[in-house]
DODO-89705 format. One line per field, with one value per residue (C-alpha): y, z, x; residue in three letters. Coordinates in steps of 0.1 Angstrom, whole numbers, plus 2048, in hexadecimal, padded with zeros to 3 digits. Each point is the difference from the previous one (the first is absolute). Example, Ala and Ser with C-alpha at 12.3 -4.5 7.8 and 13.67 -1.06 7.14 Angstrom:
<nodes>
c2: 7D3  822
c3: 84E  7F9
c1: 87B  80E
r: ala  ser
</nodes>
This chain:
<nodes>
c2: C21  7F8  7EB  7FD  7E3  7FA  7E6  80D  7FD  7EA  7E9  7DE  7FB  7EA  7E5  7FF  7D8  7F8  7E5  7FC  7DF  7F1  806  7F4  7DD  7FD  805  7ED  7E2  802  800  7E3  7E9  800  7FE  7DA  800  81B  7EC  7E3  7F4  800  827  814  820  80D  7F5  80F  820  7FA  7F8  81F  817  7F1  809  826  804  7ED  81F  80E  7E3  80B  825  815  80D  81F  80E  822  810  7EF  822  811  812  7F9  816  804  81B  7FB  823  805  817  805  812  7DF  7ED  7ED  7F4  7DC  7FD  7FA  7E1  7E5  810  7E5  81F  801  7EF  7E9  816  81D  7EF  7F6  828  807  7E7  80C  824  7F7  7ED  81E  815  7EB  7F0  7E0  800  805  80E  7EF  802  7DF  810  820  812  825  810  810  7DC  7E5  7E4  7E5  7E1  7E0  7E6  7E1  80C  81A  7E4  7FC  827  801  7E2  813  81F  7EE  7F0  823  80D  815  7F4  804  816  7FC  81A  7ED  81F  81D  821  80F  7DD  801  7DE  7EF  816  7FE  7D9  7F4  7DA  802  813  7E4  7E5  812  804  7DC  7F5  813  7F9  7D8  803  819  806  7E7  81C  820  817  810  813  821  7FC  81E  81E  81E  7EC  81F  80A  7E9  7EA  809  7F7  7E3  7F2  801  7EF  7E5  7F9  801  7E6  7EA  803  7FA  7E2  7F0  80B  803  81A  827  815  824  81C  81D  822  820  817  808  7EE  7F5  809  81D  7FF  7F5  7DF  7EC  7E5  7F4  7EF  7EA  7DC  80B  7F7  81E  823  804  824  817  824  814  80F  821  800  815  7E6  7EC  815  7F5  814  809  7F8  812  7EE  80B  7F4  7DF  7FE  808  7E5  7E7  80D  7FE  7E1  7EE  809  7EA  7DF  7ED  7FD  819  7F8  823  7F3  81D  822  803  7FF  7F0  7EC  803  827  815  809  7DF  7F0  81C  7FC  7DA  805  81A  7EA  7E2  818  80A  7DE  7F3  7D8  801  815  7FC  81A  805  807  7FA  7EF  7DD  802  807  7EF  7DF  7EF  7FE  806  7F7  7DD  7E8  7F0  7DD  80A  811  7E6  7E0  7F0  7FF  7F2  7E6  7F9  7FC  7ED  7E6  7FC  7FA  7E8  7ED  7FD  7F7  7E4  7F2  801  7F3  7E5  7FA  808  809  824  814  828  80E  822  808  825  810  7E1  7EB  7DC  7E5  7DB  7DD  7DB  7E3  7DC  7EA  7DB  7F3  80A  821  824  820  823  825  822  820  823  822  80B  7E7  7E2  7DC  7E2  7DD  7E1  7DB  7E9  7D8  7EA  7DD
c3: CD8  822  805  815  82B  82A  820  81D  822  808  7E3  808  7F0  7E2  804  7E8  803  7F4  7E6  7E5  7FB  7E2  813  821  7F2  7EF  81E  816  7E5  803  827  802  7EB  819  820  803  7FC  817  81C  7FD  81E  7F1  7F7  817  80D  7E8  7E5  80A  802  7DB  7F7  80D  7F3  7DD  801  80C  7E3  7E7  804  7E4  7E8  803  808  819  7F8  811  800  80A  7E2  7E6  7F0  806  7DD  7F5  7E0  7F6  7E9  80D  7F0  7DE  7EA  81C  7EC  7EB  824  7F7  821  805  81D  7E2  7F5  80F  7F7  7EC  7E9  7F6  7DF  7FE  7E4  815  81B  7EA  7F7  823  807  7E4  809  827  7F5  7E9  81D  813  817  817  80F  7FA  817  7FA  813  80A  806  7F9  7FC  7F9  7E2  7FC  7F9  7EB  814  80E  814  805  7E5  7FF  7DE  816  806  7DB  7FE  81B  7F0  7E1  812  812  7E1  7F0  822  80C  826  80D  81E  807  813  813  805  7EA  80B  7F7  804  81E  7F6  805  81E  815  7FD  814  7FF  7DB  7FC  816  7EA  7E2  80D  80E  7DB  7EE  817  801  7D9  7F7  81A  7EE  7E3  815  80A  81A  80B  809  81B  7F3  7E8  814  820  816  7EB  80D  81B  821  80B  818  7E1  7E8  81D  803  7DD  7FA  81B  7ED  7DE  813  810  7D9  7F0  806  7E5  808  807  7FB  80B  7E9  80E  7F1  7FA  819  815  818  7E8  802  827  807  811  7F9  818  7E1  7F6  821  7F4  7DB  7EC  7EB  7FE  7D9  804  7F0  7FA  7EE  7DB  7F4  7E1  803  7F2  806  81F  818  816  7F2  814  7F9  7F9  820  812  7F1  809  825  800  7F6  81C  818  7F8  802  822  808  800  7E3  7DF  7EC  7DA  7EF  7EF  7F7  7F4  7DA  7EC  7E4  80C  7DB  802  807  822  809  7F6  811  823  800  7F8  820  812  7FD  806  820  810  7F0  7FB  7E1  7E8  7F4  7E9  7E9  802  7E7  81B  805  822  81C  820  7F6  816  7EC  814  820  7F4  81E  808  7F9  7DD  7F7  80B  7F5  7EC  818  818  7E6  7FD  825  808  7E6  80F  824  7F1  7F0  822  812  7E9  800  824  809  7E4  7F1  7DF  7E5  7F8  7E0  7FA  7E2  7ED  7DB  7F6  81C  80D  821  803  81A  7FA  80D  7F6  816  7F9  810  7FC  7E0  7E9  80E  802  808  7FB  804  7F0  811  7F0  80D  7F0  815  7E6  80A  7E9  810  7EF  804  7EC  800  7EE  7F5
c1: E23  7F7  81D  834  855  81C  7F2  7E9  80C  7E0  806  80D  823  7FF  81A  81C  802  7DC  805  7E9  7EB  812  823  7F2  7F7  821  811  7EC  802  824  7FE  7E9  815  81B  7E5  804  825  807  7EC  816  814  821  7FB  819  7FD  818  7EC  7E0  815  80A  7DD  7F2  81A  7FC  7D8  80B  817  7ED  7EA  816  7F4  7DC  802  7EA  7E3  7EE  7DC  80C  80E  7ED  7F7  81D  807  7E0  7F8  7DC  7EA  7E0  7EE  803  7EB  7E8  7E7  7FB  7FF  822  807  812  7E6  7E5  816  7EB  7DD  7E9  7FB  823  80A  81F  80D  7FD  814  81C  802  801  81D  815  7FB  809  821  80A  800  816  7E6  807  7E0  7DD  7E3  7DF  7DD  7F0  7DC  7F2  7DF  807  7F8  825  80F  7F2  7E8  815  7F3  816  800  812  813  812  81C  805  805  817  817  801  80B  81B  80B  807  814  7E2  7FC  7DC  7FA  7D9  7ED  7E5  7E8  7F5  7F5  7DD  7F0  7EB  7F0  822  80E  7E3  7FB  81E  7F4  7FD  822  811  7F3  80C  820  805  7F5  81B  81D  7F7  7FF  819  81B  81A  7FD  801  81F  7EC  7DD  7F3  7E5  7EB  803  7FA  7F6  7FC  7E3  7E9  811  80C  824  7EF  7F0  820  815  7E8  7FC  825  805  7E8  811  822  7F4  7FB  81E  825  802  803  7E1  7FE  7EA  7F5  7EF  7F4  81B  819  819  7E5  7E2  7EB  7FB  825  7F9  81E  7F1  7EE  823  806  80A  803  81E  7FE  7F2  7F3  802  7E8  810  7E5  7FE  811  7E7  7E3  7E8  7E2  7F8  81D  811  822  820  821  820  80E  7E2  803  826  7F7  7E4  819  81C  7E9  7F0  825  801  7E5  815  7F0  80D  7F0  7F7  7F5  7DF  7ED  80B  7F3  7E2  818  81E  810  800  822  7F4  7F9  820  815  7EC  805  823  802  7F1  815  81F  7F2  7F6  7E3  803  7EB  7E8  7D9  7FD  81E  824  820  819  803  810  7E5  807  80C  819  820  81E  7EE  7F8  7FF  821  7F4  7F2  820  815  7EA  81A  819  7E7  7F6  826  807  7DE  809  823  7F2  7E5  81D  814  7E2  7F6  824  806  7DC  7FC  821  7F0  81B  7F2  80C  7FD  802  7FB  7F1  7FE  7F0  7F0  80A  7FA  806  7F8  806  7FA  7FF  7FF  7E7  80B  80F  7E5  7F0  80B  7F0  80C  7F6  80A  7F7  805  801  7E1  7EC  7FB  806  805  7FD  80F  7FB  813  7FD  818  7F6
r: unk  unk  unk  unk  unk  unk  unk  unk  unk  unk  unk  unk  unk  unk  unk  unk  unk  unk  unk  unk  unk  unk  unk  unk  unk  unk  unk  unk  unk  unk  unk  unk  unk  unk  unk  unk  unk  unk  unk  unk  unk  unk  unk  unk  unk  unk  unk  unk  unk  unk  unk  unk  unk  unk  unk  unk  unk  unk  unk  unk  unk  unk  unk  unk  unk  unk  unk  unk  unk  unk  unk  unk  unk  unk  unk  unk  unk  unk  unk  unk  unk  unk  unk  unk  unk  unk  unk  unk  unk  unk  unk  unk  unk  unk  unk  unk  unk  unk  unk  unk  unk  unk  unk  unk  unk  unk  unk  unk  unk  unk  unk  unk  unk  unk  unk  unk  unk  unk  unk  unk  unk  unk  unk  unk  unk  unk  unk  unk  unk  unk  unk  unk  unk  unk  unk  unk  unk  unk  unk  unk  unk  unk  unk  unk  unk  unk  unk  unk  unk  unk  unk  unk  unk  unk  unk  unk  unk  unk  unk  unk  unk  unk  unk  unk  unk  unk  unk  unk  unk  unk  unk  unk  unk  unk  unk  unk  unk  unk  unk  unk  unk  unk  unk  unk  unk  unk  unk  unk  unk  unk  unk  unk  unk  unk  unk  unk  unk  unk  unk  unk  unk  unk  unk  unk  unk  unk  unk  unk  unk  unk  unk  unk  unk  unk  unk  unk  unk  unk  unk  unk  unk  unk  unk  unk  unk  unk  unk  unk  unk  unk  unk  unk  unk  unk  unk  unk  unk  unk  unk  unk  unk  unk  unk  unk  unk  unk  unk  unk  unk  unk  unk  unk  unk  unk  unk  unk  unk  unk  unk  unk  unk  unk  unk  unk  unk  unk  unk  unk  unk  unk  unk  unk  unk  unk  unk  unk  unk  unk  unk  unk  unk  unk  unk  unk  unk  unk  unk  unk  unk  unk  unk  unk  unk  unk  unk  unk  unk  unk  unk  unk  unk  unk  unk  unk  unk  unk  unk  unk  unk  unk  unk  unk  unk  unk  unk  unk  unk  unk  unk  unk  unk  unk  unk  unk  unk  unk  unk  unk  unk  unk  unk  unk  unk  unk  unk  unk  unk  unk  unk  unk  unk  unk  unk  unk  unk  unk  unk  unk  unk  unk  unk  unk  unk  unk  unk  unk  unk  unk  unk  unk  unk  unk  unk  unk  unk  unk  unk  unk  unk  unk  unk  unk  unk  unk  unk  unk  unk  unk  unk  unk  unk  unk  unk  unk  unk  unk  unk  unk  unk  unk  unk  unk
</nodes>
């Protein structure tokens, strides 16, 4: 099939502190509710310090999310039974029936996959025709509900009507990201980019995509660490290399690549400074040969596989998880304690802290006059309960 991770020296580093939209909204809502209080004249510098520290430690309530690493440990099997054109890239074709899609999902889950590679457009004859449809979103939701996270491949090979019309390509990509981004784990800019675009074009279009999404974007070239022509500048700015290593079986007219040569290609790619996903190395992801190479790639530095394996551990951050995430429970307790001290010292409101099972809670009640009282309970999972009582 004309088909393909460590981070490049020219690639801008992805900040580990980027917060996903949902988390960002929750944190700013929490902050805003104290803004008017913080600006009151009676608030002293010491209270401002408590306020700031509470917000910092409060990140333990919400967790930190990072764009970089979203595809670490990803497992896909995008080529199956190539004689029957059984590629997951076909999944969104209008010629694919829902029954066949269901069979495909079942097969991929049986292979231990966590992700699925999908074309968003195609006109080449080695994959079913694909054009953007509004029902794509429903199909992606269905995949996510079955724990198969979509990775969208934005450009096919063998489709000159697509790759030669950049304005139409940009319109397609903008539509895809605008309508599907929240259901997507990541993107691959193009399949075998170096077959039809030069490095400057790829860099420009990669920038176009990354201006529109915070999801990771990868690059896939022809076989080899830098493609046929050894040009790793194609990877500039990419979050992942989706590495094509070649096929060992003498089928369909492909040049064969020995096991030793594939291993050398992976080790060479790992030196480029961009995370490497071993994405393409067999015509059948379910074959013993594919699974054996996928296992070897994971054991030797790859952060994901796209073409079969048996192992589950492949580049995921386990012991090296962020300090904040690892100690979020402690931060939650300390943050609540600081919030209690701050509230008591500033407003002389009686504050109560308590624990139930593995949850922490902070609450206060304040009587307003003879007939009214207000209260709030806050828990370490970010939930708030406000109370108002009127006695008559």
